[in-house]
N, C-alpha and C positions, 0 to 999 in steps of 0.2 A: 504494500500500500504506500502510495506516495503522499508525503506530508507537505503541506504548504507552510513556508516560513511566515510568521506573522509580520504584518507591515510595521516597519520601524520608522521612527521619526529621528532624523539626524539633529542632535542637539548642538547648539552653538557653544564653543568652548574657548577659553583663553589660550591662544597659541604663544602669547608673549613670554610665558614662563619657561618655554623651551629654549630661550635665548640666554646668552651670558648676562650677568647683572649689569655690566656697564652699558650693554646695548639696550636693556630694558629701561635704564635710567636716561639715556641720552638720545636714542633713536626712537622718539615717540612724538605723537601729535602735541602733547603737553609741552615738551621741550621746544618744539617748533614754534608754538604760540609765544612762549617766553622769549625765544630768540627774536621773533618778529616784534614783540613789545619793546625789547631793548633797542632794536634797529629804528623803530618809529620814534622813540625818545631821543636817540642820538641825532637823527635827521632833524627833528623838530628843534632841538637845542641849537643846531647849526644854522638853520635857515628861517625859523619863525620868530619874528620880533616878540620880545617879552615872554617867551615861553619859559625862560629860566627864572622868572620872577617868583618869589615865595607865594605871592597872591595866586598865581596860576596853580600851584600845587594845592593850596588851600581850597580854592573853588572847585578844582577837579575832584578832589577826594570827597568834598561835601556833596557834590552832584552824584557821584557814583555810590555813595554810602548806602542808600536804600536798596540799590540794585545788588550790591555786594551782600547785604544781609539776606535778602530774599533768595539769592542764588544758592545759598548754602542748603536749605531744605529742598529747593527745586532740583538740585543735583541728585540728591538721594531718590527723589520721586522718579526722575527720568531714568535713572539707572535701573529701577524696577519696571521699566517700560510703561509708566503712567505719565500723566501730565496734570498740571494745575494752572488753568488759565484765569482763575479768579483772584490771584494774588493782588493785582493792582486795585481791584474793587474792594478787597478787604482793607487795603491801605486807606482808600477813600472813606470807607465806613468807619474805621478806627479814628481817622482824622476828625470826622464829623462828631463822633461820640466824645472825643476829647474836647472839642470846642463847645458842644452843648452842655456838658457836665461842668466845665469850667465856668461858663457863663451863668449857670444855675447856682454858682456859689460853692461848688465842691472844692475841697483842697486839691491842688493840681496832681499831687502824687496819687490820690485815690481815683481821680478822673482818668489818669493815664493807665493805672492798673486795670480799671474797669474796661477801658478801650482795648487793652491787650486781651482781656478775657473775652470780649466780643469777637476779636479775631480768632481766638481759640475755638469758640462756639461755631464760627463759620467753618473752621477746619474740621470740626466734628461732623457738621452737616455734610461736607464733601466726602469725608471718610466713610460715613454711614451709607451714603447713596452708592459709593463705589464698591465697598467691601461687603456690606450686608445685603443691600438691595441687588447688587450685582450689575450695576449700570456702567458703561464705559466712561472712564475719567474724562475723556475729551468732551463727550456730550454733557456730562454732569457739570463740569466746570465752565463750559460755555453758558449753561443755564444759570449757574450761581454767579457768574460774572455779571450778567444782566440783573439778577435778583439783588445782590448786595449793592451794586451801583444804584439801582432804582431806590432801594431803601435809603441810601446815603443822600441822594438828591432829594428824595421826598421829605426827609427830616429837615433839611435847610432850604430847599428850593434854590433860588438864584442868589441868596444872601451868603455872606461870608462872615466868619467870626475872626477878628484880628487882634483881640486883646488877651494877652496871656501874661502870667507872672514874669516879671523881668528876670528873676533869678534863673528860672527854668529856660527861658529863651536864650539868655547869655550862656548857660551851660551847654545848650545844643550847638551854639555858634562858636564858642571859644575854642582856641587851639591848645594843644599840649604845651605847657609853658616852655618858652625858648625854642619852639619849632613851628614850622608852617603846617603841621599835621593836625587836623581837627580832632577834638576830643572823642568824637563818635568812633574813631578808629580803635579806641581801647576796648569797648564792648564788642566791636566787630572781631578783633584779634582773639579775644577770649572765646567767642562763639566759633570762630573758624578753627581754633585748636580743638575745641570740644567736638565739632563735627568731623574734623579730620581723624581724630582718635577713634570716634565712633565708626566711621566708614572704613578706615584702613587698618585698624588694629584690634578689632573686636569681632567675635562670632556674629553679632548682629549685622555688622557691615558686610561680612562675607555672605551672609544670607541675602542681602540686597542684590549682590552680584549674581548669586545663584537664582534668585527669582527672575532677574532680567534675562539671564541666559536660557533658563528652562524652568518655567513656573511649575510644571507638573513634577519635574525631577526634584525641585526644591521642596515641594510639599511631601513627596514620598520620603525625602531624607529627614523629615521632622520639622521643617520650617513652617510656622503658622503664617501663611501668606496673607490671609485676611487681616489678622491683627497687626502684622508688620506694616502693611500699606496704610491701615487706619492711623497708626501712630505717626507715619510720615505726613499725612494730610493735616493732622492736628498740629504737628510741629510747624508746618508751612503756614497755617493760620495764625499761630502764636507769633512767629517771627514777623509775619506781615503786619500784624497788629502793632508790634513794637516799632516797625519801620514807619507805620502811619503816625504814631506819636512823634517820632523824630522829625518826619516830614512836616508836620504841623508846626513844631517849634522852630524849625530851620527857616521856614518861609513866613512864620507868624500869620498863618492863614489856614482856617478850617473850612473847606468847601467840599461839596458832594462830588465834584469832578476832579479832585486832587489825584495825581498819579495816573490819569487816564493814558492808556497805552504802555504803561511800564511793564506789563506782563510780557510784551513782545521783546522789549529790551533785555529782560531777564533771560528769557528762553534763548534769544539769539546769542547772548554771552555764554550761556551754559553749553550750547551746541558748538560754538566757536572754540570753547575751551577743551574740546575733545570728548565730551559725553555723547554716547551714541543715542540717537533718537529711538533706536530699536532696543535699548536697554542692555545691561550687562557689562558696560564699559564706561570708564570715566574716572577722573581724579580731581580732588578739590583744588590743588595748586594750578591745574590747567584752567579751571573755571575762573579762579581769581585773576589769573593772567588774562583771560578772555574779557572779563569785565573791564579791567584796567586798559586793555588794548583799545576797546571800543571808546572808552571815556577819553583816553589820551589822544586818539586819532581825532575825535570830535572836537576836543579842546584846541588842538593844534590847527585844525582846518578853520575853526571859527576865528582864531587869532590871525589867520592868514587871509581872512575876508571871504571864505567860501560860504555860500548860503546853506541853510539847514536842509533844503531839498537835495542838494548835491551830497551832503553828508549822509543823509538817509540812503541815497542810492549806493554810495560806497560801502556803508555798513551792510546793506542787503547783499551786495556782490560778495563781500567777505563771508557772509553766512552761507550763501549758496555754494561758494567755492569750498568752504569747510565741509559741508555735507557731501558734496560731490567727491571731494578728495577722499573722504572716509570710505565711501562706497567703492571708489576705484581701488584704493589700497586693499580693502577686504577682498575684492574680486581678484586682484593680483596675488594676494596671499593664498586664496583657495586654488588658483591655477598652479602656484608653486608647490603647494602641498600635494595636489593631485599628480603633478609631474614627478615629484619625488616618490610617491606611492607606486606609480606605474614603473618607474625605473627600478625600484626594489623588487617589484613583481617580476620584471623581465630577468633581473639578476638571479632571483630564486629559481625561475624556470630554467635558466641556462645551467645553473648548478645541478639541478635535478637531472637534466638531460645528459650532462657529462658524467 
């Protein structure tokens, strides 16, 4: 009796660890993005007027700080082959809540904590719909993008709240003493280290890569896929809520349309930084370099007198090239692995024949 072999699904795996350590460290997309960032900075310092000013560094880091913050949990989400498009709307909702509660006479610290909790609740809603109800994260977060933004705009309408305690506003805008680096970089560095340790040095982080590479395989190996993804969406909502509070203080402005479009900047930076949109691959240092690359390039081009439309086109081209190059490299890697397999097969057949 002839038995039929069951249909098998080829799982995606990490081929990088078959390479020497120096090659894994230097010949990577993350290293290429860091090298490109260094090159852009060098060229800008040489040819762009006032790029070397301390004020340029200050305004650049202030501008990218919310994107850097949100990119941390977004990296983890995309590694698991999910996405969160509602982050900018959560920033706007958190901003509105901060303004309304402060205007109502709440102590600012309590208003800020409440606004962050609102972001956490928004993340819980996203996580519940994706992991418990079982809906696709793309569809869910497109819907909650509109929902949270609608609530934010509905609470304030077209008005804006611009009065905030001077102490907290100054704290958000002040630099680290003696440097042009904004103070917001301190909590960012703390969070970045925490996320890097979580992603790269813990079983939880390894489970994220396992989910992105092969969800069914991860589940069979004991990973609670639903709970893991739920926690990531909650983290995303919480960090977005914190970014909303910072955004409000930085611009002294609470509006329902704050941070509109920021979700695209975050996702563009994450993908540019080497995270695969198909999940299972990425590193936080590449993502941070991607955010800084987009911010530095935009800052340099604005100082050079380039219009925002052209800057958006250049950023879009960079993103498309990063995605296309990743797909091309993966195709070339598969071709090389296939060729090596065929060569070994021919060598084995020749040995048997002899």
